[in-house]
C-alpha positions in Angstrom: -3.9 -13.5 9.4 -0.1 -13.8 9.4 2.0 -13.4 12.5 4.6 -10.7 12.9 7.3 -13.3 12.4 5.8 -14.4 9.1 5.5 -10.8 8.0 9.2 -10.3 8.9 10.1 -13.2 6.6 7.9 -11.8 3.8 9.5 -8.4 4.4 13.0 -9.8 3.9 11.9 -11.6 0.7 10.2 -8.5 -0.7 13.2 -6.3 0.3 15.5 -8.4 -1.8 13.2 -8.4 -4.8 12.4 -4.7 -4.4 16.1 -3.9 -4.6 16.3 -6.0 -7.8 13.5 -3.8 -9.3 10.3 -5.7 -8.5 7.5 -3.1 -8.6 5.1 -5.5 -6.7 7.7 -5.9 -3.9 8.3 -2.2 -3.7 4.6 -1.8 -3.3 4.4 -4.5 -0.6 7.3 -2.8 1.3 5.2 0.4 1.3 2.3 -1.5 2.8 4.5 -3.2 5.4 6.0 0.1 6.6 2.6 1.9 6.5 0.9 -0.8 8.6 3.9 -1.9 10.8 3.8 -5.5 9.5 7.1 -7.2 10.1 8.8 -3.8 10.6 8.4 -0.8 12.8 5.7 1.5 11.4 7.4 4.3 9.4 5.4 6.6 7.1 8.5 8.1 5.6 9.9 4.7 4.5 6.4 3.7 3.3 6.2 6.8 1.1 9.7 6.0 -0.2 8.7 2.5 -1.3 5.3 3.6 -2.6 7.0 6.3 -4.7 9.3 3.7 -6.2 6.3 1.6 -7.1 4.6 4.6 -8.6 7.7 5.2 -10.7 7.4 1.6 -11.8 3.7 2.1 -12.7 2.2 -0.1 -10.1 -1.6 0.3 -10.5 -2.4 1.0 -6.8 0.8 2.7 -5.6 -0.4 6.2 -6.3 -3.6 5.7 -4.4 -1.7 4.3 -1.4 0.8 7.1 -1.6 -1.9 9.8 -1.7 -3.8 8.1 1.1 -0.6 7.9 3.2 0.2 11.6 2.6 -3.3 12.6 3.7 -2.9 10.5 6.9 0.5 12.1 7.6 -1.1 15.6 7.1 -4.0 14.6 9.3 -1.6 13.4 12.1 0.4 16.7 11.8 -2.8 18.9 11.9 -4.9 17.0 14.5 -7.2 15.3 12.0 -8.3 18.3 9.9 -8.0 16.6 6.4 -9.6 13.3 7.7 -13.0 14.8 6.6 -11.7 14.6 3.0 -10.8 10.9 3.5 -14.2 10.2 5.0 -16.0 11.8 2.0 -14.0 9.8 -0.5 -14.5 6.5 1.2 -17.8 5.5 -0.5 -16.2 6.2 -4.0 -13.1 4.3 -3.1 -14.8 1.4 -1.5 -14.7 -0.9 -4.6 -11.1 -0.1 -5.3 -10.1 -0.7 -1.7 -11.9 -4.1 -1.7 -10.0 -5.0 -4.9 -6.8 -3.9 -3.3 -7.5 -5.9 -0.1 -8.2 -9.0 -2.2 -5.0 -8.6 -4.2 -3.0 -8.1 -1.0 -4.5 -11.3 0.5 -3.6 -13.2 -2.7 -0.1 -11.9 -2.9 0.6 -12.5 0.8 -0.5 -16.0 0.3 2.2 -16.6 -2.2 -0.1 -16.6 -5.3 1.1 -14.9 -8.5 -1.1 -11.9 -8.9 -1.3 -9.8 -12.1 -2.3 -6.3 -11.0 -2.0 -4.7 -14.4 -5.8 -4.8 -15.1 -7.2 -3.4 -11.9 -10.5 -1.6 -12.1 -10.7 2.2 -12.1 -13.2 4.1 -10.0 -14.9 7.2 -11.3 -17.3 9.4 -9.3 -20.9 9.3 -10.3 
């Protein structure tokens, strides 16, 4: 796992790339703000960067943005919508694992092509 200092360095790199139009970097900034990695946790800024990544057609950005909005709603309403999240977790598990693996690869500096990520359908 990376240190906060290393995340801060990655944040600065992704911030520059995001402002130049990198959809992957916009997505990473959303993650950093959502999780407080290298920056102060800020759901509003996370949503801003996730939305930019959605607009750029990042394959996982809409999932993260939806998840973030449910978490925000849950925080505001004392956990009421969290039951929805808990029910969808089994169906989202494979996608979340793919997402985690992609995040680990991209944090490690590897070039990751996320254009062919699996889709999850309910059985």
